[in-house]
Phi, psi and omega in degrees: 000147178299154176288109186297322184292318179296313182302318180298319180290326180289322176297318174299324172301310184299330174281317188286328188290350176298340181292343177272124187306123179077005183261353188299316180292318181292323175299320178294321178295320179298316181300316186295323176296322186273350177305331181286350180295142173143325180296333174233069187276188186305312183297315180296318178296322174296324171298316184294314181296316180296326176295316172309307181302319180295316177308310182298316184292326182271358180071023176285162178297139183255153178289163169289151181304320184293334182281352182262358189292144163203168186231109165266320181227335183292157178297318181236224181269017186298326179306311182293317181298316179299316177301319179298310184297315181290330175297321184281322180261354176093141171285143177240258184289341191050044176237143178218155177232126176232124178263122186071063182267005184052234181276003175078010180253306175264083181209186186276343181242002178299324178291323175294323179290313187286317191250353184224020168063033177279145166262139194215149170251124183244122188241135172206150182273356180258115184298323181296320179297319180295319179297317180295323180295312176302319178297324180297307187287336176298326184257008182263110185295331181302333182248021179307126183084353178212054178296155180291157177278133176249143177225119174271107185202146166274115188279131173230163181294328179285340186249354189295319181295319181295320177301310181294315179299321184297334179262009176070032176244022171285167177093207186286136178232155165274324186221132165242131179233132178234125186215059185270351184056037182195257187267032185307314179309310185292328181288318181291323178297326180281337185283103183241357186272000180236153175231082186284153179268333180224132175242128170237128180233146171277123180251165176270108187281358182281337186281145181288160183306333179268358183268101178266084184228154178218161172290155176294148182285139168208139178301326183251038179301137173234134180299145181228089183062240178265005172274088182196158170069206182211159182284157177297329177292325175298310180292327181291317178297318176295315180299321179297321179287336181265359178089030178241162178222148182283127180244357177156173177220158180283169190300328180279001177059052177234329182235140181242153182236138181232140175244161177290152172301135182088354178254123176069020182290338180281346186230345181227097184293152175287136177251167170250151179312327176299329180290349186238002185242166178157302189288334187251005188298141175296156170289166182300323182287322176295322179297311180297326178293319183290318176298327181278325189256343186246157183275068176272137182258123177283121184239021182295000000 
C-alpha cells in the first residue's frame, strides 16, 4: 500500500504550488507522476535493505544487479539498483550530488533523499525546474528540516569543482549521478573535489563495446539528436583512470554503475562494456556513418 504520509504531503504540494506563478499545471503533473509511489516505500525498502545485508552476511547467493531494479522516483530502475549497491557496500556519508537533476523529483537521488535520509546537492541549468523542485521539497514532510540544496547553474568543466565546493558537497559522497545528455564525460573527468562511493552515469548505448568515444567538449554544448554523451567504453576507461570499476547497468541499458577499486569486489564482480550492451547498438553502417560525419573524440 502507498505510504499515506508521503501521499498526503504530495497532495499538499499539488494544492500549494499553484502559488508559484505558472507552476500550477507542473505541480499537478508532478503529483500524477508520484502517485505510483508506494509499492516500495520507506518501510519496504528498509526490509529489502536488511535482506540484502543478511544474504551478504550469510554468504547466500545474491541477485543480479538488474534483478534488483525498481522505480519510486527514478526514471528507470536506478532506485532499486542504488539501494542494492549501497546495501552491499554499506551506507557512508549519506550525501549525494546529482548533475542535471531537473526538478529533483524524477531523478536518481530523490529516493535516497526522501526514504534514506540523504543530504543532496541537485544541480540544473533550468531555473523553472529549480523552482519546481524547491516547491516540492518545501511540502515534503519526509525531508522536513533537511531539504536538498538546489543550484541553478550551467555546468562547465572549469566551474564544476567550485560549484560543488560553494555548496559544501566536496569530499566524501555516497552517490554521484551525471545525466547531462552532453559533455558528461568531460565533467566527470574534471570533477576532482569529491570521492563518491557509487557513480551512476547515463551513457550512449548505441556505440559498440570497443568504441571509447565522447562528444567534443564545449561550454555551451547542446545535444543534437543522438550526438550527445559518451559511450560506455569511454566511461569505463575514464573510471579506471580515476580508480573505479564497472559493476553493471540497468535493464534498459541507459545508466551504468561504478564502484571504487577494492570496494565490494567480493560480491560485485568487475564487468566489461560488452557485458552491459547489446539491445541498442548501431548497425555497422550507422556506426561507420556517425564516426565519419560527427565529431566524436576517441578517449581510449
